[in-house]
C-alpha positions, 0 to 999 in steps of 0.5 A: 616445482621441478618441471618450472625449474628445467623450464627455467633453466633452458630458456637462459640456456637458449637466450645465451645461446642467442647471445653467442650467435652471431645473428643476434650480435647487438655489436654486429653494424647494422646496414645503413650505417656510418661509422670511423673505423680503422683500416687494416690492410691494402690491396689491389683487390680491397681494403679491409677496415675493422668495424669493430672489436668482432667484425671486419669491413671490406671496401671493394675496389668498385667502390674504390675505383669512385674514389678522389685520387688523392684519398686513394693515395692516402690509404694505408693502415691505422688510418681513420675513414668513415664508412657506410654499411651497404650489406653481408656478402658471402662472395667478399666472405664478409660485410661489404661496407662502402668509404665513398658513401662514409665520405659523402655522409660528412659532407651532408654533416658538413651542410647540416651545420652550415645550415645551422650556424649560417656560414658561407663557404664556396662552391666552383660551378660545375654545371646548369639548368633550367632551374639555375646552377650545380656547384661542387660541394665536397663530393656532393653537388649543390644545386643554386637557382635560378632566383638565388643567382646574384652572378648574373643581370637580372632580366634574362630569359630563355636563351639569353639566360642561359649563357649567362649561367654557362659563362659561370661554369667554372668561376666560385659563388660565395654560397649560404646553406638554406636546405638540406634534405639528404633522404631526397639528395636534395642539397640547395645553397643562395648567392644571394643569402650568402650576399646578404651575409657578407653585407650584414657582417662588414656592417658589424666590421666596419666601423668610423676611422677604418681605411679600407680598399676598394672599387670604384663601381659607378660615379655620379654627380655628387660623387662615387660610389665604392664596392668595399666586398660586397657592400658600397658606400660613397664617397660625397664629391666634397670628399674627392679631393681637398682641391675643389672638385667640379666633376667626379670624373675627373678625379676616380673613373669606373673600375679604379682600385683606391683606399677610402677613410670611413667616415661613418656607418648608419648600421640600420640604413645600412649606408656607409659615409667614405673618404679619398681626401682624408688619405691625400 
């Protein structure tokens, strides 16, 4: 009996010792964990952050050199920043963390939210490859496949296709997130899906009696098609002017910016009837 009591006391003592041992500290950050931290100090050599009540993290100069200048300039004591735990380093005397990867994680989370919500965002084209174009997505790069590009004419191949894509570099595209796989660093966005979403939203927003600005896209024998910002509406020849119109081109031309009156919106067939003469 006495021996059993002594064994139990010894186990309790060992367990308490383990709790005090930093190696078994449950509050100790784990590799790969992303944490919101507070800046404790900033120097030319590194930045120290508070990981929790017991541990500090070190952002090395090498990691800071990979962060945008505007972010570096904003670093100051007390500022909250995201970091990713990298490793324990005797060389640096603590836990090494990455601000660059912490900021990237915020972009991955944003991509997942956009995938779920379907919201359309803008992205600048920064490079091209055989399969499509690359666009900026915060601190990440997203890929737009050729089949999801609408800013280039259909049916292009080979050198003509590549030249058309290269002309997009520097342009800003409206995009929708269609695939997010962080482990594979795979972020796919689509200009085509974004247009479909914008078109659907515009159809929902339009109402009879609205006055909208648009650009004449095409003039035909029976009227003119006007781009209202992602969807075309038709001004029938009888709605171009109060006077009799024999030739629509005598009234409007491709590229003209005009105001139009919304006569009717057929959301099921996606047809919009417009009038120019109602505003004259």
